[in-house]
LUMKE-306549 format. One record per residue: residue number from 1; x, y, z of N, C-alpha, C in turn. Coordinates in Angstrom, 3 decimals. Layout:
REM residues N
ATOM   k      nxx      nyy      nzz     caxx     cayy     cazz      cxx      cyy      czz
ATOM NUM        X        Y        Z        X        Y        Z        X        Y        Z
...
This chain:
REM residues 132
ATOM   k      nxx      nyy      nzz     caxx     cayy     cazz      cxx      cyy      czz
ATOM   1   71.502  108.046   97.108   72.593  107.282   97.021   72.748  106.728   95.622
ATOM   2   74.074  106.611   95.178   74.399  106.173   93.786   75.012  104.829   93.839
ATOM   3   74.861  104.100   92.859   75.390  102.820   92.720   76.503  102.928   91.681
ATOM   4   77.660  102.359   91.909   78.772  102.484   90.900   79.540  101.261   90.791
ATOM   5   80.177  101.157   89.721   81.140   99.952   89.514   82.470  100.172   90.219
ATOM   6   83.152   99.163   90.711   84.324   99.273   91.376   85.176   97.980   91.003
ATOM   7   86.549   98.224   91.125   87.499   97.183   90.779   87.413   96.234   91.906
ATOM   8   87.596   94.899   91.563   87.673   93.930   92.581   89.201   93.473   92.532
ATOM   9   89.609   92.700   93.555   90.948   92.198   93.490   91.182   91.280   92.292
ATOM  10   90.239   90.468   91.931   90.358   89.652   90.719   90.637   90.540   89.530
ATOM  11   89.858   91.667   89.431   90.086   92.602   88.242   91.572   93.144   88.332
ATOM  12   91.930   93.555   89.466   93.430   94.102   89.529   94.337   93.025   89.222
ATOM  13   94.109   91.787   89.631   95.118   90.626   89.318   95.052   90.381   87.841
ATOM  14   93.926   90.406   87.122   93.857   90.219   85.764   94.645   91.376   85.019
ATOM  15   94.346   92.638   85.492   95.042   93.736   84.686   96.565   93.599   84.936
ATOM  16   97.028   93.234   86.180   98.432   93.069   86.359   99.007   91.992   85.535
ATOM  17   98.323   90.904   85.424   98.913   89.742   84.669   98.953   90.174   83.121
ATOM  18   97.949   90.815   82.592   98.032   91.190   81.190   99.123   92.344   80.972
ATOM  19   99.348   93.239   81.975  100.347   94.188   81.818  101.702   93.614   81.869
ATOM  20  101.963   92.677   82.787  103.147   91.889   82.923  103.562   91.147   81.622
ATOM  21  102.479   90.461   81.149  102.627   89.719   79.783  103.001   90.631   78.666
ATOM  22  102.583   91.870   78.592  102.984   92.843   77.612  104.430   93.249   77.902
ATOM  23  104.836   93.449   79.081  106.234   93.829   79.394  107.095   92.743   79.001
ATOM  24  106.758   91.454   79.433  107.679   90.293   79.202  107.693   90.095   77.671
ATOM  25  106.718   90.188   76.907  106.753   90.119   75.491  107.783   91.010   74.903
ATOM  26  107.939   92.122   75.455  108.958   93.059   74.876  110.241   93.117   75.688
ATOM  27  110.469   92.144   76.518  111.638   92.123   77.450  111.940   93.367   78.233
ATOM  28  110.859   93.910   78.721  110.917   95.085   79.612  110.676   94.665   81.159
ATOM  29  111.429   95.187   81.859  111.218   95.074   83.405  110.590   96.353   83.950
ATOM  30  109.511   96.184   84.642  108.676   97.303   85.030  108.100   97.154   86.435
ATOM  31  107.672   98.291   87.008  106.737   98.058   88.256  105.437   98.414   87.723
ATOM  32  104.431   97.834   88.342  102.991   97.919   87.834  102.157   98.284   89.039
ATOM  33  101.411   99.454   89.055  100.595   99.766   90.244   99.119   99.838   89.654
ATOM  34   98.165   99.310   90.466   96.736   99.457   89.994   96.053  100.059   91.342
ATOM  35   95.332  101.074   91.050   94.633  101.925   92.120   93.168  101.934   91.850
ATOM  36   92.382  102.333   92.919   91.001  102.566   92.737   90.767  103.948   92.308
ATOM  37   89.515  104.444   92.223   89.192  105.743   91.784   89.717  106.794   92.692
ATOM  38   89.968  106.527   93.905   90.566  107.490   94.848   92.065  107.515   94.803
ATOM  39   92.664  106.730   93.972   94.128  106.596   94.050   94.842  105.667   95.086
ATOM  40   93.901  104.915   95.632   94.461  103.913   96.721   94.854  102.605   96.065
ATOM  41   96.042  102.229   96.579   96.687  101.068   95.890   95.866   99.821   96.120
ATOM  42   95.539   98.973   95.021   94.814   97.746   95.144   95.787   96.637   94.922
ATOM  43   96.842   96.829   93.979   97.835   95.790   93.584   99.090   96.466   93.130
ATOM  44  100.228   95.816   93.389  101.493   96.287   93.019  102.439   95.166   92.779
ATOM  45  103.226   95.368   91.790  104.246   94.313   91.570  105.536   94.997   90.955
ATOM  46  106.690   94.470   91.208  107.950   94.993   90.750  108.597   93.881   90.142
ATOM  47  108.808   93.880   88.765  109.504   92.767   88.131  110.922   92.832   88.434
ATOM  48  111.561   91.611   88.350  112.996   91.413   88.588  113.811   92.348   87.624
ATOM  49  114.766   93.048   88.070  115.645   93.825   87.258  115.308   95.170   87.007
ATOM  50  114.179   95.643   87.560  113.708   96.999   87.281  114.394   97.909   88.364
ATOM  51  114.648   99.172   87.991  115.322   99.981   88.956  114.346  100.400   90.103
ATOM  52  114.977  100.460   91.259  114.078  100.669   92.423  113.336  101.904   92.549
ATOM  53  113.597  102.954   91.922  112.862  104.242   91.883  111.416  103.976   91.274
ATOM  54  111.375  102.974   90.342  110.180  102.593   89.578  109.032  102.294   90.605
ATOM  55  109.463  101.747   91.800  108.406  101.292   92.855  107.768  102.506   93.402
ATOM  56  108.288  103.641   93.392  107.625  104.878   93.810  106.982  105.561   92.677
ATOM  57  107.524  105.618   91.532  106.929  106.289   90.449  105.636  105.736   89.893
ATOM  58  105.629  104.356   89.767  104.374  103.728   89.098  103.136  104.048   89.995
ATOM  59  103.154  103.891   91.379  101.911  104.246   92.057  101.615  105.703   91.963
ATOM  60  102.714  106.665   91.909  102.383  108.066   91.744  101.728  108.298   90.399
ATOM  61  102.136  107.690   89.418  101.595  107.829   88.044  100.108  107.356   88.094
ATOM  62   99.830  106.188   88.628   98.462  105.676   88.677   97.569  106.585   89.543
ATOM  63   97.999  107.159   90.629   97.137  108.036   91.454   96.887  109.351   90.652
ATOM  64   97.883  109.706   89.824   97.627  110.863   89.038   96.517  110.706   88.024
ATOM  65   96.557  109.517   87.361   95.660  109.307   86.341   94.176  109.024   86.921
ATOM  66   94.174  108.407   88.154   92.886  108.204   88.842   92.260  109.643   89.246
ATOM  67   93.107  110.357   89.960   92.568  111.651   90.409   92.193  112.489   89.292
ATOM  68   92.987  112.567   88.159   92.858  113.485   87.073   91.785  112.992   86.158
ATOM  69   91.359  111.717   86.201   90.553  111.047   85.179   90.986  111.124   83.828
ATOM  70   92.179  111.072   83.554   92.833  111.222   82.299   94.247  110.600   82.396
ATOM  71   94.885  110.153   81.208   96.186  109.692   81.224   97.191  110.639   81.858
ATOM  72   98.218  110.188   82.562   99.159  110.985   83.253   99.870  111.833   82.314
ATOM  73   99.919  111.467   81.065  100.594  112.198   79.947  100.003  113.563   79.950
ATOM  74   98.688  113.710   80.108   98.002  115.093   80.138   98.755  116.096   81.111
ATOM  75   99.054  115.505   82.171   99.662  116.320   83.279  101.135  116.601   82.957
ATOM  76  101.861  115.677   82.284  103.140  115.883   81.729  103.140  117.162   80.761
ATOM  77  102.001  117.108   79.964  101.929  118.293   78.871  101.554  119.618   79.665
ATOM  78  100.836  119.497   80.638  100.526  120.803   81.456  101.852  121.371   81.990
ATOM  79  102.655  120.494   82.659  103.819  120.956   83.291  104.941  121.530   82.336
ATOM  80  104.829  121.024   81.027  105.809  121.513   80.072  105.613  122.917   79.840
ATOM  81  104.393  123.459   79.927  104.094  124.864   79.671  103.996  125.701   80.883
ATOM  82  103.883  125.032   82.052  103.549  125.677   83.357  104.203  125.019   84.528
ATOM  83  105.389  125.265   84.673  106.295  124.643   85.777  105.672  124.816   87.107
ATOM  84  104.873  125.993   87.411  104.299  126.094   88.723  103.290  124.896   89.067
ATOM  85  102.829  124.233   88.008  101.960  123.125   88.307  102.636  122.041   89.110
ATOM  86  103.902  121.943   89.052  104.521  121.125   89.824  104.308  121.210   91.419
ATOM  87  103.703  122.328   91.800  103.422  122.521   93.160  102.166  121.797   93.620
ATOM  88  101.443  121.257   92.663  100.228  120.403   92.999  100.646  119.155   93.804
ATOM  89  100.197  119.074   95.028  100.588  118.022   95.896  100.041  116.614   95.319
ATOM  90  100.787  115.625   95.373  100.439  114.280   94.953  100.469  113.958   93.500
ATOM  91  100.800  114.889   92.673  100.819  114.652   91.270  102.173  114.231   90.782
ATOM  92  102.094  113.099   89.926  103.325  112.703   89.260  103.136  112.912   87.773
ATOM  93  103.655  114.035   87.347  103.272  114.404   85.938  104.231  113.722   84.863
ATOM  94  104.159  112.423   84.701  104.909  111.630   83.819  104.053  110.703   83.103
ATOM  95  104.244  110.615   81.758  103.554  109.535   80.944  103.726  108.147   81.494
ATOM  96  102.662  107.328   81.429  102.810  105.971   81.851  101.685  105.427   82.670
ATOM  97  100.752  106.107   82.852   99.428  105.771   83.571   98.223  106.108   82.777
ATOM  98   97.303  105.170   82.833   96.009  105.354   82.168   94.883  105.094   83.138
ATOM  99   93.846  105.928   83.005   92.616  105.761   83.836   91.805  104.536   83.344
ATOM 100   91.199  103.863   84.200   90.173  102.723   83.789   88.866  103.357   83.870
ATOM 101   88.293  103.485   82.660   86.945  104.126   82.524   85.966  103.099   82.139
ATOM 102   84.733  103.126   82.769   83.625  102.298   82.486   82.424  103.167   82.402
ATOM 103   81.769  103.140   81.342   80.611  103.916   81.098   80.812  105.373   81.345
ATOM 104   82.036  105.824   80.967   82.461  107.265   81.139   82.769  107.640   82.585
ATOM 105   82.955  106.690   83.493   83.292  106.952   84.830   84.630  106.202   85.126
ATOM 106   85.484  107.014   85.821   86.783  106.445   86.173   86.589  105.612   87.455
ATOM 107   87.071  104.206   87.411   86.972  103.366   88.463   88.288  103.011   88.991
ATOM 108   89.324  103.632   88.352   90.716  103.320   88.867   91.668  103.645   87.760
ATOM 109   92.899  103.240   87.938   93.999  103.572   86.992   95.162  102.554   87.187
ATOM 110   95.926  102.340   86.089   97.106  101.626   86.043   98.318  102.527   85.796
ATOM 111   99.323  102.393   86.592  100.586  103.082   86.473  101.683  102.135   86.301
ATOM 112  102.642  102.534   85.351  103.706  101.618   85.029  105.029  102.445   84.879
ATOM 113  106.017  102.001   85.444  107.372  102.645   85.407  108.426  101.753   85.205
ATOM 114  109.519  102.039   84.346  110.601  101.153   84.305  111.235  101.174   82.919
ATOM 115  110.522  101.660   81.843  111.073  101.755   80.540  110.657  103.251   80.100
ATOM 116  110.765  103.454   78.771  110.372  104.725   78.185  108.913  105.054   78.569
ATOM 117  108.611  106.350   78.744  107.263  106.593   79.196  106.284  106.122   78.264
ATOM 118  106.324  106.223   76.915  105.455  105.787   75.995  105.296  104.249   76.038
ATOM 119  106.374  103.585   76.526  106.313  102.017   76.678  105.474  101.822   77.958
ATOM 120  105.815  102.523   78.988  105.064  102.378   80.204  103.486  102.487   79.891
ATOM 121  103.159  103.468   79.133  101.700  103.702   78.795  101.232  102.443   77.993
ATOM 122  101.999  101.973   77.107  101.507  100.792   76.272  101.283   99.676   77.226
ATOM 123  102.109   99.424   78.150  101.849   98.322   79.036  100.632   98.558   79.892
ATOM 124  100.348   99.717   80.372   99.185  100.132   81.119   97.923   99.864   80.230
ATOM 125   97.927  100.352   78.987   96.814  100.034   78.104   96.501   98.579   77.776
ATOM 126   97.563   97.811   77.836   97.509   96.379   77.537   96.840   95.695   78.880
ATOM 127   97.167   96.228   80.033   96.624   95.657   81.224   95.113   96.006   81.260
ATOM 128   94.746   97.226   80.969   93.322   97.581   80.991   92.536   96.886   80.007
ATOM 129   93.080   96.525   78.854   92.347   95.746   77.808   91.919   94.453   78.257
ATOM 130   92.599   93.914   79.414   92.190   92.542   79.945   90.772   92.545   80.598
ATOM 131   90.287   93.788   80.876   88.869   93.943   81.461   87.890   93.710   80.372
ATOM 132   88.294   93.859   79.120   87.241   93.539   78.086   86.487   94.765   77.680
């Protein structure tokens, strides 16, 4: 049997608060999704004024980063050269999600949607930084 680290609800709330602070600092309205290492939703919030589609995109981005153990941007880059990759079920190949890595192991991910993809990723990274 292995012992591994896992995100707690308090961790997810701290990540979400830091991500929201980054978004507010820049006057951006976004949806923020935090998932565990299996891509299961731990925390979700949709800020006032963000487009409704972001509520579906943010969790999809987060799941993609968790499953792939890398930023969702990596999958966007793959699709750019290989459109058939879009057939992979459950993948949202859009920049804006980052895996949460601890000691080289993915314990979850943060997905953000609502502004430009690079800005979404910036918000996700700011949230993860709250873990220290």
